[in-house]
Structures are given as structure tokens and as C-alpha cells.
C-alpha positions as CSV (number, residue, x, y, z in Angstrom):
1,X,25.2,-55.1,19.0
2,X,21.6,-55.1,19.9
3,X,21.5,-51.3,19.9
4,X,23.0,-51.2,16.4
5,X,20.5,-53.7,15.1
6,X,17.6,-51.5,16.6
7,X,18.9,-48.4,14.9
8,X,19.2,-50.3,11.6
9,X,15.6,-51.6,11.9
10,X,14.3,-48.0,12.9
11,X,16.2,-46.4,10.0
12,X,14.7,-48.9,7.6
13,X,11.2,-48.1,8.8
14,X,11.9,-44.4,8.3
15,X,13.1,-45.0,4.8
16,X,10.1,-47.1,4.1
17,X,7.7,-44.5,5.5
18,X,9.4,-41.8,3.4
19,X,9.1,-43.9,0.3
20,X,5.4,-44.5,1.0
21,X,4.8,-40.8,1.4
22,X,6.5,-40.1,-1.9
23,X,4.2,-42.6,-3.7
24,X,1.1,-40.6,-2.4
25,X,-0.4,-37.8,-4.5
26,X,-1.5,-37.4,-8.0
27,X,0.1,-39.6,-10.7
28,X,2.9,-38.0,-12.4
29,X,3.0,-38.1,-16.3
30,X,6.3,-38.0,-18.1
31,X,6.8,-34.9,-20.3
32,X,6.7,-36.9,-23.5
33,X,3.8,-39.2,-22.7
34,X,0.5,-38.2,-24.3
35,X,-2.5,-37.2,-22.2
36,X,-5.0,-40.1,-22.0
37,X,-8.7,-39.4,-22.5
38,X,-11.3,-42.2,-21.7
39,X,-14.4,-42.3,-23.9
40,X,-17.3,-44.6,-23.3
41,X,-19.8,-45.4,-26.2
42,X,-23.2,-46.7,-25.4
43,X,-26.6,-46.4,-27.2
44,X,-26.9,-43.6,-28.2
45,X,-24.2,-41.3,-26.9
46,X,-20.5,-40.9,-26.3
47,X,-19.3,-39.9,-22.9
48,X,-17.8,-37.4,-22.5
49,X,-19.6,-35.9,-25.6
50,X,-17.3,-32.9,-25.5
51,X,-13.5,-33.1,-25.7
52,X,-11.2,-30.1,-25.7
53,X,-7.7,-30.5,-27.2
54,X,-4.9,-28.0,-27.9
55,X,-3.5,-27.6,-31.4
56,X,-0.4,-29.8,-31.8
57,X,-1.1,-31.7,-28.5
58,X,-0.6,-35.5,-28.8
59,X,-3.4,-37.3,-27.0
60,X,-4.3,-41.0,-26.6
61,X,-8.0,-41.7,-26.9
62,X,-9.1,-45.0,-25.1
63,X,-12.6,-45.9,-26.2
64,X,-14.8,-48.7,-25.0
65,X,-18.3,-49.8,-25.7
66,X,-20.8,-50.8,-23.0
67,X,-23.3,-52.5,-25.2
68,X,-22.9,-53.1,-29.0
69,X,-20.3,-52.3,-31.7
70,X,-20.0,-48.6,-32.4
71,X,-17.8,-46.6,-34.7
72,X,-16.0,-43.3,-34.1
73,X,-15.4,-41.3,-37.3
74,X,-14.0,-37.8,-37.8
75,X,-12.1,-37.4,-41.1
76,X,-10.4,-34.0,-40.4
77,X,-8.6,-35.5,-37.4
78,X,-7.9,-39.0,-39.0
79,X,-10.2,-40.8,-36.6
80,X,-11.9,-44.0,-37.9
81,X,-12.3,-46.6,-35.2
82,X,-14.4,-49.6,-34.5
83,X,-15.4,-49.9,-30.9
84,X,-16.1,-53.5,-29.9
85,X,-17.7,-54.5,-26.5
86,X,-15.2,-56.0,-24.1
87,X,-12.2,-54.3,-25.7
88,X,-10.5,-50.9,-25.4
89,X,-9.7,-49.3,-28.7
90,X,-6.8,-46.9,-28.6
91,X,-6.1,-44.0,-31.0
92,X,-3.3,-41.5,-30.9
93,X,-4.3,-38.1,-32.2
94,X,-2.4,-34.8,-32.8
95,X,-4.7,-32.1,-34.3
96,X,-2.8,-29.5,-36.3
97,X,-5.7,-27.3,-37.2
98,X,-7.8,-25.4,-34.6
99,X,-11.5,-25.6,-34.9
100,X,-14.7,-27.4,-33.8
101,X,-15.3,-30.8,-35.1
102,X,-18.3,-33.2,-34.9
103,X,-17.4,-36.9,-34.6
104,X,-20.2,-39.5,-35.4
105,X,-20.8,-43.2,-34.8
106,X,-20.6,-44.8,-38.1
107,X,-21.7,-48.2,-37.2
108,X,-25.5,-48.6,-37.1
109,X,-26.4,-49.3,-33.4
110,X,-30.1,-48.9,-33.3
111,X,-33.0,-46.4,-33.7
112,X,-31.1,-43.4,-32.1
113,X,-28.0,-44.0,-34.1
114,X,-28.3,-40.8,-36.1
115,X,-28.0,-38.7,-33.0
116,X,-24.8,-40.3,-31.6
117,X,-22.3,-37.5,-32.0
118,X,-19.4,-36.1,-30.1
119,X,-17.8,-32.6,-30.4
120,X,-14.0,-32.2,-30.4
121,X,-12.8,-28.6,-29.9
122,X,-9.2,-28.0,-30.9
123,X,-7.9,-24.6,-29.5
124,X,-4.9,-22.6,-30.5
């Protein structure tokens, strides 16, 4: 009986170890889940300030502000968001036309506001 119990405990340990090994590695994204791109807004920049998308690719933009309220506006891609400090703003975008687009901050955020831009490239 003791020997059987020892085998069960040892077997459970192997199953647990195998399960832990399976969890290691890069996160797996389901085929139908959109790619997530994190964007940080701060006076007077977006980071990253260059984003590359594929035509027809659905992506989720998660945007946060590190200081004041900002805006992200890009009419051709249907982007018009208010970015409030302490909150993550999520947008889902699916560009249908290839090209190079310039997004702007459309909420006045200080003296350097006019230079706060981000480029989005949509490739074929």
C-alpha cells in the first residue's frame, strides 16, 4: 500500500512538472484575437511614434497618458480618442487602405502640442 501511494505522489509530481513546463514560453494568442499595441502619450510625444499595421489586420490599441489629457485623432482610420491619465483607452482598428498616415494629438496639452504626432504605416 505504501509503495502504491509513493508511486501516485511521484506520478502527480511529474504531471505537475510537465504542466509547469508547458506554461513556460511566449504567450500564445488565439487565431481570432487581435494583436495588441500599447501606446503611451506624454507631453509632447506618443511612444512608440511609429506603428506598422497590415492592410485588413485587426489590432487593438491600448493607449494611456502619463501626465495630462491627450487626444489621438486620425480620420482615415476612424481614430478619435480621448486619453485620460489613470485610464487605458482601447480602440479596435482594421485599416482597409494601405498608406502612411499621420495621427495627431487633438487636445491642447501645452507649448509643444503642435509637434505631438504619430505615424501609422499600413502595408499591403
